[in-house]
N, C-alpha and C positions, 0 to 999 in steps of 0.2 A: 503494500500498499503508499503510499504516497511516494512515487520515485523521484521528483522531483527535489522532495528533502532529504532523501537517502544520498542521491546525489551529492550535494551541497555538502553534507556534512562528509562525505568520502572526498570530494576538493579538499576540505579546509584539512583534514587527516592529511593528506600529501602535502601538503604546504605548510605542515607543524602550527599550522593556528587553531587545532581543535587538540586538546590535550587533556588527558586525566591520569589517575594515579595507579598504579601498580595492587595496590589496596582494592580500588574499585574493581579490577580485574578479576580479583579473588572472590569479591562478594558478587559479582556478577556469575561468574562461574558455577557457583554454586547452584545455580536456577537451570541450565540447561534450554533454555528458550532459545525464540529466535534473534533474541538483542544478542545473549553469548555468543550465538553463531557471527553477527557480525562483530560484536567483538574482534573475535578470536581472527577473522579475515582484517583486523584490523588492528592488531595486537603491537603495532610501532606506537600509539597512541599512549601506553600507558607506561607511563615513565617511572622508572626504578629511583627508588631511597638514593639521595646524594648526601653529602656535606652541608649545603645547606640549609635540604628538609630536616636534616636530624639538629642543627642548633636552632634553626625557629622553630619546631615543636616541644623545647622547653619552656618557647613564650607565647607557643598555643597551647601548654595543657595550663597555664597559670589561669587562663581565661575559663576553664571550666568549671565545675563546683566538685571537686575533688571526690565527693563519693559517687557521683556520676562515673566522673572518669574512672576510678576504681574497677565499680562496676563494668563499664564495658571493657575495659582492660582484662579483667577476669574471666571473660565469656568464655577465651580463648580461641574466639573465632578472629576472623578479618574486622576491622573497626578502622573504616578509611577517613572519616569525616577531619581528624586533627590531621590527619597527611594530605585531605584536598586544601586546607589550609593553608599548609604549610608551601607546599607547593606551590600553591597562586601569590603568595608573598617574595616567593623566592623567581617565579617566571614573571609575577607584576600578569597574573591571568585572571579576569572573570569567572565565577563560581555558579556555574547553571544548578540549581535545583527545586524543586518543588515543595522544599519543608517550609514549616510556618518560622518566623523569628524570635522564638521561644528560647531559654535558656538553654544550654548545652546545644544550640542546634547549628547548622551551618550557616543563615542568615544573622545570627544574633553573636557567634563569635566572632564572625565576618566584617562586623561593626566595628571591634575593637582595633583589628588592623585595618582599618578604611578600605578593605578589598569591596568590589563591586560585586554584589548577588544578582544575578537574574531569576526569575520563575524561566519556563520552559519556551511562554507566550512570547514574553520580552526577549528570551534569545532569537525565538523566530522574527521576531520584529526586526533585531539589533545586526541579524545575518541578511535580513531581506527576503526571506521564505514568505511566501503569499500562499494562500488555500481556503 
């Protein structure tokens, strides 16, 4: 469905304009659906942890409620949110999420670092997708 959207996203991946984090890939990989298949085909968009992200993660951690942070870390599975914030800081990237701006969620944490956060419709508008 919506081939123009998928073509635009693939072009953005090829031009390194659309990136995500390895931890997001790990979360998506569990689902084994069409999104997972697309992500496998565009694997290069998922960035590995680097020194900048490791450094920034310490600052990101301070913006989370400590109980929430410890709970998420102790679940044992991938938790991409803090890595997305760190990647955004390091790359100057915009975050796209449909999460609400409530404590411990991406938009709320992003505000502390003056990071731009868009929902999916705003992102499509920004990249000039019309539907």
